[in-house]
N, C-alpha and C positions, 0 to 999 in steps of 0.2 A: 618826661623827656619827649622831644619830637612833637611840638605843637606850635601853632601860630595864632595870634589874635586877628580876628576879622570883624571889626566893629565891636558889637557887644557879644560876639560869639567866638568860639575857639575852633580852629581847624586842626584836627588830630592828623599827624603825619606819620603815624606808626604803621598802620596797615593800609592796604590798597583801597579800602572803603573811603578813607579820608573824611570821616564824619565831620560835619559842621554842627557843633554842640552849643545850644543856648545855655544861659546861666541856670544852674541848678539841675541840669539834665545830664544824662549819660549817653555815651556813644552806643553803637549797635552791640558792642560786646558786653555792655552793662557793667563794665569794670572801670572805665575811665570817665570821670565826672568833672564838669565845669563848676568850680566854686570860686566866686568872686573874680572871674576872668583869669583863673589859673587852672590848669588841667592837673588833676590828681588821679592816682591809681588807687583803687579800693582793696586790691588783693596783695599788696606788697608784703612779701615775706610770709604770707599765710599759706603754708604748705598743707594741702589736703590729701596728698598721697606721696609716700616715699617707700621705695623698695630697692632691692638689689636684683638686677636682671643680667642675663647674658647679653652682650652687645648685639648678638644675632637677633634678639627679640625686637629690635627697634624698627625695621630690620636693617642692620649694617653687617654685611658679610665680609667686606674687604678692609674694614677699619679696625685694626687691632683684633683680628679674629681670635675667639676663645677667651676674650677679656670679660670682666664684669663691669657693670655700670651702677652708679648710684642714681636712680631714676626719681625725679621729683616733679611735682605739678601743683598748680594753683587753680582756683575756680576761673572759668571763663573761656569763651571762644568767639571768633569772628565769623564762624559759619553756623548754620542751623540745619545740620544734616538730620534728615528724618530717620536715619539708620545708625546714628552715633552709638558706638559700643560703650562709651564712657559718658553717656548723657547725664547721669546723676551729678557729675562734677563739672561738665562742660556747659550744660544748658540751664542750670539753676540760677535763680535771681538772688539767692542768699549767699553772702560771702562768709565762708567758714574756713577752718584750717588752723593748725597750730602755728604760732608765730616763731619764725627763726630769723636770725641775722645771716648775712652772707658768710660771715666768719664761721657761724655754726655749721653751715652746710659743708664748707671745705674741711672743717675739723672732723666731721662725721666720716667723710670720704677718706681722709688721711688716717683716722683711727682704725678704719676697717681695711686699710691697704688697697683701696680702690682708686684707680688712676683715670677714671672717666666719669664725668657727670653728665647725665642725659636729662634734658628738659623735655618732657614727654607726657603722655596720657591725655592732657588737654593741650590747646595751642600755646606754644611757648611765646609767640609774639605778644600775647595778651599779658604776659608776665615779664615783659621786656626789661623794665628797670631793675628788677631783682635779678634776673638772669644775667644782665650786663655786669652788675656788681659782683655776683658770685664768680662769674667767669674771669673777671680781672684778678681776683684774689687767687683763684684756682691756678691760673697761669704761673704765679710765683712759686707754686709747689709742684710744677710740672704735671698738673692734672688737666686732662683734655676736656673739652666741652663740645656737646653734641645737641643739635636741635632736631626733634622729630616734628615736622611742621607741614601745614597745608600749603605753604608757599605764598600766602596772601600778605606779604610783607613788603614795605617800600624799599627802594634802593638806598634811601637815606638811613633807614634802620640797619640795613645790611652793612653799609659802610661803617656805621658806628660800632658795630659789634664784631666785624670780621676779623679784626686783629686778635680777638680772644676766642673766636669760634673755629673749631678744628674740622668739624664734619657736620653734615646735614643729610637727613633723609626727607625728601619732599614726597608727600603722599598724594597721588592723584586718585580720583574716583572716576570710574567709567571711562578711563583713558582720556579724561579732560574734556569730554563731550559738553559743549556749552549749554545745550538745552537740558541735559541732566543736571548740571550745576544750578541752573535757574529754578527748575521745578522741584528738585529734591534737597537742595542745599541752601537756597536763598542767596546764591552768589550770582550777581548780575553780569560778570565778565571774567572769563578765565585768562585773558591775556596777561594780567599782572603776575600770574604764577610763572609763566614762561620768562617774563622779564626778570623775575626774582632769580630763577635758575641761571640766567646769563650773568646776573650780578654776583651770585655766589661763586660762579666759575671765574669771573674777572678778579675777584678778591682771593682766589686760590683756597676756597673752602672745599674740602673733599666732599663729593656728592654721590649719594645713591638715590635711586628713585623707586618708589613702589606704586602699584596701580591696582586698586580694588575693582574686581569684576563682579557686577551685580546681574544675576541671571534675569533674562527677559527684558530688562529696561536699561541695562548699562553694560552690555556685552557684545557690542558691535566689533567684529574682527577688523573692519577697516579703520576704526578709531585707534585700536591698539597698534595697527600697522603704521598709521600716521604718526602716533606718538613716538614709536621706535625710530622712525625716520628723522623726526625732529631732534631727538636726542643726539643722534649721530651727526647730523648737520650742524647743530648749534653748540654741542658740548664735546662729546667724544664717543667713539664706539666701545671704549672700555669702561664706561659708566655702568656700574652694576644696576640691574633692573629686576624688580621683584613683582611677580603676579600674585595677588592676594585673593583668597576666597572670601566671599560675603557670608556674614553670620546674621540671621534674622534677629532683629532687636528693635527696641524703642517703638517708633511708629510704623515700622516696616517688618512686622513679624509674619506677614502673609507672603513674603518673598522667600523662595527656597534657598538653601545654601548653594554656593557655587560648586560644581562637580570638579573633581580632579582632572577629568578628561578635557574640560574647557580650558582650564589653566594651562595644562600641558600643550594644548593646541596653540594657545597664545604665546607661550614661551618658545615653541618651535618656530612660530612666525617671526618673533623678535630676533631669534638667532639667524634665521634665513635673511632677514633684512640686514643683519650685520652687527647687532649688539652682541659683544663677545661673551658677556656674563649675565645670562638671563636665568631667573630662578622661579620655582614654585615656592611660595611662602605660606605659612600657617595651615597647610594641609600636609601632614607628614607622610613619608613613604614614597615620594616621587623620585625618579631618577634625576630630576633637576634640582636636587638639594646640594649637590657637590659642586665644587669649582674645578673646571678642567682647563688645561692649557689650550689656548685658542689655536696654537701652532701645531701641536702633535697629539692633543687629546688626552694626555696624561692627567690623572686625577691628582690635584695638588692640595685641595682642602676637602676632607671628608666630613660629612655632617649627618646627624639624625635630627631632623627638625631644626631647633635652635641651638643644638649642642654640637660642638666640634669634637670629632673623634680623632682626627689626625691632621697635621699640617705637614705636607711633603714639599717643602720649598728649600732652595739654597739661596739665602738672602731673600729677595723677592722674585726669584727666577725659577722656572721649571727645572727640576733636577735631571730631566730626561733630554731636553733640547736647549735649555738655556734661555728660552723666551721670557721676556719680562712680563710679570703679572701685575696688574694695577691693584696693589694691596699696600696698606700702610702698616708697618710693624716696626718695633724697636730694632 
């Protein structure tokens, strides 16, 4: 799906790299290949990881809080992050995984009573064809579909799947700093991520945003401030925003973990800017794990890390003052 012929080459229109692929060669992701002037995907239906997770692990705090997801992934990515926590399955050249049909995935979710499928662990854009077909079938069974993505996806791809995609978490690194993306992630331009967010918003896909803070090299307060301002100006002040701690791994084991103090400082700044629902993610024990009413300060969703302890809402409103909370629930 999503490609054009250009002479004896193929232009991939799936991700923002828009690779021009010669005969017999692969795109940057190493998954899409030009065979006889036709673009094929090498990882279709090959599931390398499948698990049941709390929706909060994605992280999605405002989309069916307390629910479980069937999380699936295939080999491949369109980024080359030097700190990738799932590098064994995102950066490998070898296509592996157990083969499933789209119907198989939906049946597994149905049999387990799970009402959300999350395309996660690796970049779901690279598994677009399979995700598209699974999501179409899932919709017939009232199963929701969620992308956990780096956001490097074209507006054409978003338009294609938006009818079946219910929510998305877009994962920023270092607050979207362009030089960080070039040096540590092999990403030439961050602007397509912001374009994708606008496109998701246009197509009414529920959005949450996360931001990985990397100590010393990707922790500029001004970048976090600028990103928070952009979200308010271009999306909405009620978009949930998660500040995530860095874990040393892959080619960057020499960089220390992010401290809770830094994350809480960044959350505080995002709240001061006007982002109503800003959180500390993946470091448990912060006062910024819970959801509070922006109007009166009442705790409306209480959490311990990725686990929901209590939901104190009347419909989607604060029980104390009646203020509407940006949360999706049945």
